[in-house]
N, C-alpha and C positions, 0 to 999 in steps of 0.2 A: 934478555928475559931479566925481571925483575929477581934479584935477591930475597927469599922469605927469611924470618928468623929460627930458633928454633923451638920457640913453643909453637908458631904457625905450623911447622913441621910434623911436629908432634899429635898435634890435634888433627891435623888433616887424617893421621895414620887410625884414626878410631873415628872417624864419621865412616859412616855406610851407606856409600852411593847408590845402594840397589833398594834401599827403603824408602818410606816417606813416613817422616815425624808426625804427629803431634804437638797443636800449637805450645800446649804446656810445655811437653815433653822438650820444644824444639827450644823455647826460653831457656829451661833452667840447663840446656846444654852449654848456650851460649854464654851462660851467667857463670858456668863453673868452667869452662874452657875458654879464659879470657886470653885473646894472644898481646895486648899493648898493655904498656903501661899506666896511659890515660885514659878516663871514665867513658869506652864506648858507645856509640850509637846503634842501637838494633834497628835494624831494617828489614823493611818487607818489601819483596820484589814480585811482579806478576807477569806473565806473558800471557796477552790475551788473543781471542783469538775473533778480532774487529780487524775489518778492512782498514788502517792508517791513511789510505788516499783518498776517502772518503769522510766529507766533512759534515755528513753527518754521523758519522760513529766516532769522532773526535773524544776523546775522555779527559776532562779538566775539571777541577773543582775544589771544595778544602771540606777536611772533616775537624770537628773538633775533639780532642784526645780528652779523655776522663782525668788522665790525670796530668795533662802537659806534657812538654817535651823536654822538662829540665834543661833549657839553655835558654839563654838569653836572648831574646828577638831585638833587632835592630831594627826601627823602623822608619824610612822615609815617607813623609805627607808633604806632597804636593799639594800645595792650597792655598789662600789666603781671607784675608780679612776675619769671620769669625768663624769657620771651616779651621782655619789656621791655630787660631787659639783655641779650640776645641781640640784640636789634636794634640796641641802640647800640653794643654790642663790631663789629659787619658795618657800621658807618659810619652809619649813619641819621641822619639832621640833628635830626629831631625826632622825641620818643618820650614817650609818658605815655598815660593815660587821662583821667580825669575833666576833668582841665584844659586837654586840648586839645580834649576835646569842646569845652566850654564858648569855648576860643578860636575854636573852625570856628562854630559857634553863633552869634558875636558877628559873623561876616562876613570871619574873615580863611581864606584861602585861597593862601599867598603857598608853595604847594609843588607838585609834576611829579605824584607817585602816590603814594594814601594803601595802607596792608597795613593788615590789623587781622587779631586772632586771634578764632575764632568765637564765644568767648567776648563778645569786643565788641563784633561786629555786631550783638548786641542792643539796644546803644543806636545805632550806628553809624547802622544802617537810619532812628533816627527822624532824619536829619538828611540824608536825602535831599533835600529843597528846595537845600541848601546844597550840596551836592558833587553830586547827578545831574547838573542841566544842567551841570556844567562836565565831567563825563566822570572826575571823581575818587571815584566811589563803588566800594570792593572789590568783587570778586567773584570766585567759587569760578572760575568759568572763566577769567578772566586769573592766579590764583595770588595774587591779592592778597588771599585769607581762608585761613592759615593758621597754625598753631601753630609752625611752624618759622619764625619770621620772618626769623632770619639768612639761612638760602637765598633768602629772597624779596628780601629786602633787597641781597645778594649780585647775583643774573641783575640788578636793577632797572639797579644799579649798571654792570653790567658789557654794557649795551647793549640789554637787552631793552623793546621798545617796544608799545605795546597799539596794536588797532587795532579799529576799532568803525562800524560801518555806521548813518547817519542815517536818516531817518524815507524820505527819498527814492529812499534804494538805493545812496548813495555812499559810499565809501571813502577816507579822505584819508593817508598815512603817511609822517611824515618819515624820512629813510634816512638821512642823514650830514649832513657840512660839504662847502662846495664846495673848499673848501682840502685835504679829500683828495683822497689818489691817484685818479686814473680806476678804477683795477683795483678798489681797495676801495668805491668809491661801485656799481662796477657788480655786485659779490658782493654789497654790502647790496640792492641793489635787487633783485635776483635774489631774495633768500631773503625778502623782503616777498612777492614773487609768488608763489613756494612757497607760504608759508603761505595766502596768500591761497586758493591753488587747491585744497588741502588742507582747508580751512575750506567747501570748496562744499555746502548743504544736500543731503540722498538727496532733497527732494520739489521740490526747483530742477529746474523744465524750459526745456530751450531752450536757447539762447545765455547763459551762464555770466557773463562779462566782454564788456559790449559798446563798453566804451570806458577807455582807459589813458592817461594823460598824465603827462607828468614836468614838472617847472617849478624854481624857486628860491625864497625866499619873495618875492621882489619883482620876478621875472620875468614872462617871455611861460611859456604852458605850450605842451609838443610832443607831440601826439599820437604813441603806440607803438603800432607795426604787431603787432596783435592775435594773428598766426601765432607772430609770436616771442615775445609772451607765453605764448602756450601750450608754446611749447616751453621756456623758461624754469621754467615751473610745474612741468612734467611732472617 
């Protein structure tokens, strides 16, 4: 079993596991009770009441955080010609076609987001075994398959984050750093909740969000009042 530090254990003792926290209250708790020396990310996790085995109930998309993510986003763009030039001008760190495909096929995945033109996707799809398990495969639903590479790069750099449901019906999304102002974290958090509510499949029945938890990278999880989640996402 992993060994937790004294700070973590101390914070765990003051978390009330029997209650549901408000979003503002949970954010303040995380900022006040940090457990790591580095600037931790704030994360929100959901347990959804959908059937992960049904393709029409898959949850995947992107959300633009009003106050960004607080981290530098390393972007890889698979493109050539004008689309490649536009991606470079927009600030993409890695841009190429055959050369980048060869590098990724060799096991290199030192980037956060992959963008591809529709033309490039004919070859990029063949790298599914490398990109898929890491959640890095470009997808039209997330705006990462496009001829307008400059716009896609700028959106990613401005604070757009991707969310994707796992095979157990869970979604986890980072929404900023604990060093952010409380108001900025709360607004980012509510933007994620709104996006997830908007992504509810029409075929999903019953309770959509069954559980919501806020946590930091190394900290304790706090259960959020589901009524407040519904209000925040309305």
